[in-house]
C-alpha positions in Angstrom: 5.2 -28.3 -7.1 2.1 -29.6 -5.8 -0.5 -31.1 -8.0 -4.0 -30.6 -7.2 -5.7 -32.5 -8.9 -3.9 -36.0 -7.5 -3.4 -35.1 -3.8 -6.7 -34.9 -2.4 -7.9 -38.4 -2.5 -7.6 -40.8 0.0 -8.8 -44.5 0.5 -11.5 -45.7 2.7 -12.5 -48.6 4.0 -16.0 -49.8 4.2 -17.1 -51.3 7.1 -20.5 -53.2 7.1 -22.4 -51.7 10.1 -25.8 -53.0 11.4 -28.6 -51.4 12.4 -31.5 -52.3 14.3 -34.7 -50.1 13.7 -37.3 -50.1 16.4 -40.9 -48.8 15.0 -42.9 -47.1 17.4 -46.3 -45.5 16.6 -47.1 -42.7 18.4 -49.4 -39.7 18.3 -48.5 -36.8 16.7 -48.9 -34.6 19.7 -48.5 -37.6 21.7 -44.9 -37.7 24.3 -42.2 -40.1 24.0 -40.6 -41.5 27.3 -44.0 -41.0 29.2 -42.9 -43.3 32.1 -39.9 -40.8 32.7 -39.4 -37.3 33.8 -38.7 -36.4 30.2 -40.9 -36.4 27.0 -40.8 -34.5 23.7 -43.2 -34.0 20.5 -43.3 -32.3 17.2 -46.9 -31.0 15.9 -46.0 -31.9 12.3 -43.4 -34.4 10.3 -44.6 -33.5 6.7 -43.8 -29.3 5.9 -42.7 -27.7 2.7 -39.6 -25.8 2.6 -39.0 -23.0 5.1 -42.2 -23.9 7.0 -42.2 -23.9 10.8 -42.1 -27.1 13.2 -43.3 -26.5 16.9 -41.1 -28.7 19.3 -42.4 -29.2 22.7 -39.8 -30.6 25.6 -41.9 -31.6 28.9 -40.1 -32.3 32.0 -41.4 -33.3 35.5 -39.7 -32.4 38.7 -39.9 -31.1 42.2 -39.7 -27.8 43.4 -36.2 -27.9 44.5 -34.7 -29.7 41.2 -32.6 -27.4 38.6 -33.6 -28.0 35.1 -31.2 -26.6 32.2 -32.5 -26.8 28.7 -30.9 -26.7 25.4 -30.2 -23.3 24.2 -27.5 -23.8 21.1 -29.2 -23.4 17.6 -26.2 -26.0 16.3 -27.8 -28.8 18.6 -30.9 -28.8 16.6 -28.7 -29.4 13.3 -29.6 -30.5 10.8 -32.9 -28.3 11.4 -32.6 -24.4 12.2 -33.8 -23.2 15.6 -36.0 -20.3 14.6 -37.2 -19.0 18.3 -36.9 -20.2 21.6 -39.8 -19.3 23.2 -39.9 -19.2 27.1 -40.4 -21.6 29.4 -44.2 -22.2 30.6 -44.8 -23.6 34.3 -47.6 -25.5 35.7 -48.0 -26.9 38.8 -49.6 -30.3 39.7 -49.8 -32.5 42.9 -46.9 -30.9 44.3 -44.5 -30.8 41.1 -44.1 -29.2 38.7 -44.2 -29.4 34.8 -42.0 -27.3 32.9 -42.6 -26.8 29.1 -40.3 -25.6 26.7 -41.1 -25.3 23.3 -39.1 -24.1 20.0 -40.2 -23.3 16.5 -37.7 -25.2 13.8 -37.2 -25.0 10.0 -35.2 -26.2 6.8 -34.7 -24.5 3.5 -33.4 -27.4 1.7 -36.1 -30.4 0.7 -35.2 -33.9 1.6 -35.5 -36.1 4.7 -34.4 -34.9 8.0 -33.5 -36.5 11.5 -33.8 -33.9 14.4 -31.2 -35.5 16.7 -32.3 -36.2 20.6 -32.0 -33.2 22.6 -30.1 -33.1 26.3 -31.7 -31.8 29.3 -30.0 -31.9 32.5 -32.0 -32.0 35.7 -29.9 -31.8 38.6 -26.5 -32.4 36.7 -27.9 -36.2 35.3 -28.9 -36.2 31.6 -32.0 -37.0 30.3 -32.5 -37.2 26.5 -35.6 -36.7 24.0 -36.0 -39.2 21.3 -34.9 -38.7 18.1 -37.8 -37.2 15.3 -37.7 -38.1 11.2 -39.0 -35.0 9.3 -39.7 -34.6 5.7 -39.1 -31.2 3.6 -41.4 -31.4 0.9 -40.0 -29.1 -2.1 -42.3 -26.6 -3.1 -44.1 -27.3 -7.2 -43.6 -24.6 -9.4 -45.9 -24.4 -12.6 -44.2 -24.3 -15.1 -46.9 -23.7 -17.8 -49.1 -20.9 -16.1 -45.8 -19.1 -15.0 -43.7 -17.0 -17.5 -40.4 -18.3 -18.2 -37.8 -15.8 -19.2 -33.7 -16.6 -21.1 -31.1 -16.7 -19.4 -29.8 -13.3 -19.0 -26.2 -12.4 -20.4 -23.1 -12.1 -18.6 -22.6 -8.6 -17.5 -18.8 -7.6 -17.4 -18.4 -5.9 -13.8 -15.8 -3.1 -13.5 -12.8 -4.2 -11.2 -12.0 -2.1 -9.0 -8.3 -1.4 -9.1 -5.9 -1.8 -6.6 -3.5 0.5 -8.4 -1.7 3.2 -5.5 -3.8 6.0 -7.2 -3.1 8.0 -3.7 0.6 7.7 -3.5 1.2 8.2 -7.4 -0.8 11.5 -7.1 1.0 12.6 -4.0 4.4 12.0 -5.7 3.3 13.9 -8.5 2.1 17.0 -6.2 5.4 16.7 -4.1 7.7 17.0 -7.3 5.3 19.6 -8.9 5.8 21.6 -5.4 9.6 20.8 -5.6 9.8 22.0 -9.4 8.1 25.1 -8.5 10.5 25.9 -5.6 13.3 25.1 -7.9 12.2 27.3 -11.1 11.3 30.3 -8.7 14.6 30.6 -6.9 17.0 29.8 -8.9 15.9 28.8 -12.4 13.8 31.8 -13.2 15.3 35.2 -14.9 14.6 37.6 -11.5 13.6 41.3 -11.6 16.8 42.9 -11.8 16.9 45.3 -8.5 18.2 49.3 -9.4 21.8 48.6 -8.0 22.0 45.2 -10.1 20.8 47.6 -13.3 23.6 49.6 -12.4 26.3 47.5 -12.3 25.1 45.7 -15.5 25.9 49.4 -17.0 29.1 49.9 -19.2 31.9 51.3 -17.0 31.5 54.7 -18.6 27.9 55.2 -18.6 28.2 53.8 -14.6 30.3 56.5 -14.2 28.7 59.0 -15.9 25.5 58.3 -13.8 27.3 57.7 -10.4 28.9 61.6 -11.1 25.5 62.9 -11.7 24.4 61.6 -8.4 27.2 63.2 -6.8 26.4 66.2 -8.7 22.7 66.1 -6.7 24.0 64.5 -3.4 23.8 67.1 -0.5 27.4 66.5 0.5 28.6 70.3 -0.1 25.5 72.1 1.6 26.1 69.8 4.5 29.6 70.7 4.7 30.9 67.0 3.8 33.5 67.8 1.9 35.5 64.8 2.5 33.0 62.6 1.9 32.1 64.4 -1.4 36.0 63.9 -3.1 36.1 60.3 -1.6 33.3 59.1 -4.0 34.5 61.8 -7.0 38.1 60.0 -6.8 36.7 56.5 -6.4 34.2 56.6 -9.4 37.6 57.9 -11.7 39.4 55.3 -10.2 37.0 52.2 -10.7 36.6 53.4 -14.5 40.0 53.8 -15.0 40.4 50.1 -13.4 37.2 48.8 -16.0 38.0 50.5 -19.0 41.6 51.3 -19.5 43.0 48.0 -17.2 45.0 49.4 -14.5 45.1 49.4 -11.0 44.0 52.6 -9.7 41.9 52.1 -6.4 45.3 50.9 -4.7 47.6 53.5 -6.5 48.3 56.7 -4.7 48.1 60.0 -6.9 52.2 59.8 -8.1 51.7 56.0 -9.2 48.2 56.1 -10.7 49.9 59.5 -13.0 52.7 58.1 -13.8 51.1 54.5 -15.0 48.6 57.4 -17.4 51.8 58.7 -18.6 53.3 55.5 -19.5 50.3 54.2 -21.7 50.3 57.9 -23.1 53.6 57.3 -24.1 53.3 53.9 -25.2 50.4 55.0 -27.6 47.8 52.6 -25.7 45.9 55.9 -24.4 46.0 59.0 -26.3 45.7 61.9 -23.8 46.7 65.4 -24.2 49.0 66.3 -21.6 46.7 69.1 -20.2 43.9 66.4 -19.2 46.4 64.7 -17.6 47.4 67.2 -15.4 44.0 68.7 -14.7 43.6 64.9 -13.1 46.7 65.2 -10.9 45.6 68.7 -9.5 42.3 66.9 -9.1 43.7 64.0 -7.0 46.1 66.5 -5.1 43.1 68.3 -4.2 41.4 65.7 -2.7 44.5 64.3 -0.8 44.0 67.9 0.9 40.9 67.2 2.0 41.0 64.1 3.1 44.0 63.9 4.9 44.5 67.6 5.7 41.3 68.5 6.4 41.3 71.3 3.5 38.1 72.8 3.0 38.1 74.1 -0.9 35.7 76.9 -2.2 32.1 74.8 -3.4 32.5 76.5 -6.8 36.0 74.6 -6.6 34.6 71.5 -6.1 31.9 71.8 -8.2 34.4 72.5 -10.8 36.4 69.2 -9.9 33.6 67.1 -10.7 33.1 68.5 -14.1 36.5 68.2 -14.8 36.4 64.8 -13.9 33.2 64.6 -16.4 35.1 65.9 -18.5 38.4 63.8 -17.9 36.1 60.4 -18.4 35.1 61.3 -21.4 38.7 62.1 -22.7 39.4 59.1 -21.3 37.1 56.9 -23.3 37.6 58.7 -26.5 41.6 57.9 -26.0 41.0 54.4 -25.7 42.1 52.7 -28.8 39.0 50.6 -30.4 39.2 46.6 -29.2 40.7 44.4 -32.0 38.6 41.4 -33.2 41.0 39.1 -31.4 39.8 41.1 -28.3 35.9 41.6 -29.2 36.3 37.3 -29.7 37.9 36.6 -26.3 35.7 39.0 -24.6 32.7 36.9 -26.2 34.1 33.7 -25.7 34.6 35.0 -21.7 30.8 35.8 -21.6 29.4 33.0 -22.9 31.8 30.4 -20.4 30.7 33.0 -17.8 27.0 32.1 -19.2 27.8 28.5 -19.1 28.7 28.4 -15.7 26.2 30.0 -14.3 23.9 27.3 -16.1 26.1 24.8 -14.7 25.5 25.8 -11.1 22.0 26.0 -11.5 22.5 22.3 -12.7 24.7 21.3 -9.7 22.3 23.5 -7.2 19.0 21.8 -8.4 20.4 17.9 -8.7 22.0 18.6 -5.1 18.7 19.5 -3.9 16.8 17.0 -5.6 19.2 14.2 -4.5 18.9 15.2 -0.8 14.9 15.2 -1.3 15.3 11.5 -2.2 17.9 10.4 0.3 15.4 11.8 2.8 12.6 10.8 1.4 14.2 7.2 1.4 15.4 7.1 5.1 12.2 8.5 6.4 10.6 5.4 4.3 12.7 3.0 5.5 13.0 4.1 9.3 9.1 4.1 8.7 8.2 0.9 7.1 11.7 -0.6 7.2 14.3 -1.5 4.3 12.5 -4.7 2.8 9.0 -3.1 2.3 10.7 -0.1 0.5 12.7 -2.3 -1.3 9.7 -4.8 -2.6 7.5 -1.6 -2.8 9.8 -0.1 -5.7 11.0 -3.3 -7.1 7.8 -5.0 -6.7 6.9 -8.8 -4.8 5.0 -11.2 -6.0 3.1 -12.2 -2.7 3.4 -8.5 -2.0 1.2 -7.3 -5.1 -1.2 -10.6 -3.7 -1.6 -9.2 0.0 -2.4 -5.3 -1.3 -4.5 -6.2 -4.6 -8.5 -6.8 -4.1 -9.6 -9.8 -2.9 -12.0 -12.1 -4.1 -14.5 -13.9 -1.8 -16.4 -16.9 -3.9 -17.8 -20.2 -3.4 -16.2 -23.7 -5.1 -17.3 -27.4 -5.6 -20.1 -29.0 -3.7 -20.2 -30.0 -1.2 -19.3 -26.3 -1.2 -16.1 -24.5 0.0 -16.5 -20.4 0.8 -12.7 -18.6 0.8 -11.2 -15.6 0.1 -8.2 -15.5 -2.1 -6.3 -12.9 -3.9 -7.0 -14.2 -7.5 -9.6 -16.2 -8.9 -8.9 -20.0 -8.1 -9.2 -21.9 -11.4 -11.3 -25.6 -12.0 -8.8 -28.5 -12.7 -9.6 -31.5 -14.9 -9.7 -34.5 -12.8 -10.0 -38.3 -13.8 -11.0 -40.8 -11.6 -9.4 -44.0 -12.1 -11.2 -47.6 -12.6 -10.1 -48.3 -8.9 -11.0 -44.7 -7.6 -14.6 -44.8 -9.0 -15.7 -47.8 -6.7 -15.6 -45.5 -3.9 -15.4 -42.1 -5.1 -18.0 -40.7 -6.9 -16.9 -37.1 -7.7 -13.7 -34.9 -7.2 -13.9 -31.4 -7.4 -10.0 -29.0 -7.5 -9.9 -25.4 -8.3 -6.8 -23.8 -7.5 -4.0 -21.1 -7.9 -0.3 -21.1 -8.5 2.0 -18.0 -8.2 4.4 -18.1 -11.2 7.2 -17.1 -9.2 8.0 -18.9 -5.9 6.4 -21.2 -3.9 2.9 -19.9 -3.0 -0.3 -21.6 -4.3 -4.1 -22.4 -2.8 -6.2 -25.0 -3.7 -9.5 -26.3 -2.7 -11.2 -29.6 -3.5 -14.6 -31.3 -2.6 -15.0 -34.9 -2.6 -18.4 -36.9 -2.7 -18.2 -40.8 -1.7 -20.7 -43.5 -3.7 -21.5 -44.6 -0.3 -22.6 -42.5 3.1 -19.4 -43.2 4.8 -17.3 -41.2 7.4 -13.8 -40.0 5.5 -10.5 -41.0 7.1 -9.0 -37.3 7.3 -5.8 -39.0 8.3 -5.4 -41.1 6.0 -6.2 -38.3 3.3 -3.4 -36.0 5.1 -0.7 -38.8 5.0 -1.7 -38.9 0.9 -0.9 -35.4 0.6 1.9 -35.4 2.3 3.3 -38.6 0.5 2.2 -36.5 -2.8 4.9 -33.8 -1.4 7.5 -36.5 -1.1 6.9 -37.7 -4.8 7.3 -34.4 -6.1 10.7 -34.2 -4.5 10.0 -33.0 -0.8 12.4 -33.6 1.9 12.4 -33.2 5.9 8.4 -32.7 6.0 7.9 -31.7 9.3 4.4 -32.3 10.5 2.1 -30.7 13.5 -1.8 -31.3 13.8 -4.6 -29.5 15.3 -8.5 -28.8 15.4 -9.4 -25.9 13.5 -12.7 -24.4 13.7 -13.8 -22.0 10.9 -16.0 -18.9 11.7 -19.3 -20.5 11.6 -18.3 -22.9 14.6 -17.3 -25.9 12.1 -14.5 -27.9 13.0 -11.9 -29.5 11.0 -8.6 -30.8 11.4 -5.9 -28.3 10.6 -2.1 -30.3 9.8 0.6 -27.6 9.2 4.7 -27.8 8.8 7.7 -27.1 7.1 10.0 -28.7 5.1 12.2 -28.7 1.9 10.4 -27.7 -1.2 11.3 -27.9 -5.1 10.5 -24.9 -7.3 8.5 -25.8 -10.4 11.2 -25.3 -13.2 14.5 -26.1 -11.1 16.0 -28.8 -8.8 16.7 -26.6 -5.9 14.5 -27.3 -2.8 13.5 -24.3 -0.8 12.6 -23.7 3.1 8.8 -24.0 2.7 5.7 -24.2 4.9 2.4 -25.6 4.0 -1.2 -26.1 5.7 -4.5 -29.3 5.2 -7.0 -28.1 6.2 -9.6 -31.0 5.9 -13.2 -31.5 6.9 -15.5 -34.3 6.6 -18.8 -35.9 7.0 -21.0 -38.6 5.7 -20.4 -39.5 2.1 -18.0 -36.0 1.7 -14.4 -34.6 2.3 -13.3 -31.0 1.5 -9.6 -29.9 1.6 -8.1 -26.7 1.9 -4.1 -27.0 0.9 -1.6 -23.9 1.0 2.2 -23.9 0.3 4.9 -20.8 0.5 8.2 -19.8 1.2 9.1 -20.1 4.4 10.8 -16.6 5.0 8.4 -14.7 2.6 6.5 -12.4 5.3 3.6 -11.0 3.1 3.0 -15.2 2.3 2.5 -15.6 6.1 -0.1 -12.7 6.0 -1.7 -13.7 2.7 -2.1 -17.4 4.3 -3.0 -16.0 7.4 -6.3 -14.2 5.9 -6.7 -16.8 3.7 -7.7 -19.5 6.6 -9.6 -16.5 8.8 -12.2 -16.6 5.5 -12.9 -20.5 4.9 -16.0 -21.5 5.3 -17.6 -24.8 4.6 -21.2 -26.6 4.5 -21.0 -30.0 6.4 -24.0 -31.0 5.7 
């Protein structure tokens, strides 16, 4: 990994420069280049912080000449343009005198030089003289003005980046699913009348159905066939359930024979008269259903009452169940309940699994597999990308940058050899505990007002990469411009980099942004894994927020 506290220094050769100073005494309102077409002047050269200077440019031209004045604010740097006034035109001896005025200011004390301004006349360039401006500090009366102690630090609650919205949405979805499962599967439903009847013991159910048959309108409507069919079905169903013989599919003779066999075996204590009476009713029913016989209404009612009596006698004739039979029946009911409960669990599990699978497939189709995997299992640079970012200014000259984490100041000591050329180095950085991602910034001030050798500085960083074990480093260079139009040098590329705590070399990328001016250098260095798409987004966002002061 990169040690930012050793890679941001380059050596500079100091060249002797000879400067010829020409002293020209002019009036504050006089104009330079009085014998040329262009003249300029300022109304005051010694101002207070924030006070305005009126910079005036006079151009004498013919009526057909084309004149272009500077309009961009940066052309007056280090002074700041407050206002550009409209051009005044004065005719004089067949020519025109154009007067252009600018209001300038500066908010930092010190000595500044207003650079020559370019005036273009018919595609020919003329320049004004440079002017020295001194900005005085504002005196502070520490005696008359009331002073206060430094305020204590206030803890500011950081806005959480935790995805509460999605957590609440998932919880709401799970609650809705649980409610549906409870309502349709686990809830004890209110039984219908048919279900209540079906749950009655066989004898009670048979007596209830015989009572309903008594109140029916079959006999009034002359529907004897339907009447006798229901009558015999009621008694046959009861015999199947309580006596445990196949009665519904048996003929009359077969059913009577089965009852007689049970009677002879001692398993059904019915008298001969009851069996004979039951046989007569079954034969009457057969005649009604197949021979279209029609007995009297009184006979049909007597047959129904006889069936009630037969069912009651049959119930009384059945021997009471033994303890073993009762135990078997209890085990059967318990097994039936367990099976029903198990079926509910299986249905719930299948529905839950289906919901999960559908959700995962939908998420993968919309977001992609890698994004879903990284969201569920976590990814260090994805978390950096989605966290709340921090915009801060580091070092002097200051570097303003927005990063997912605060950059921590690094200890740095200059060697005796470097102290001759370097006044101070301030280094700030953040390094991810996992992977290769890191971001660092440094501000370097020199002992002399010399321009830094950016190429030499970048080469020092590359050499430090190689000293750390990096191989096959590819380097590309291009111009870099901040949002505030400050230009710098961008060096970027790829290579094999070592991961901290491991001898393994991984494919990585790097970017070095270098700015500089007389007496200082500013540098931003980023490294990250090549296949890390989230890191690419993080780096792009960081680079878009860089801003520096180069004065």
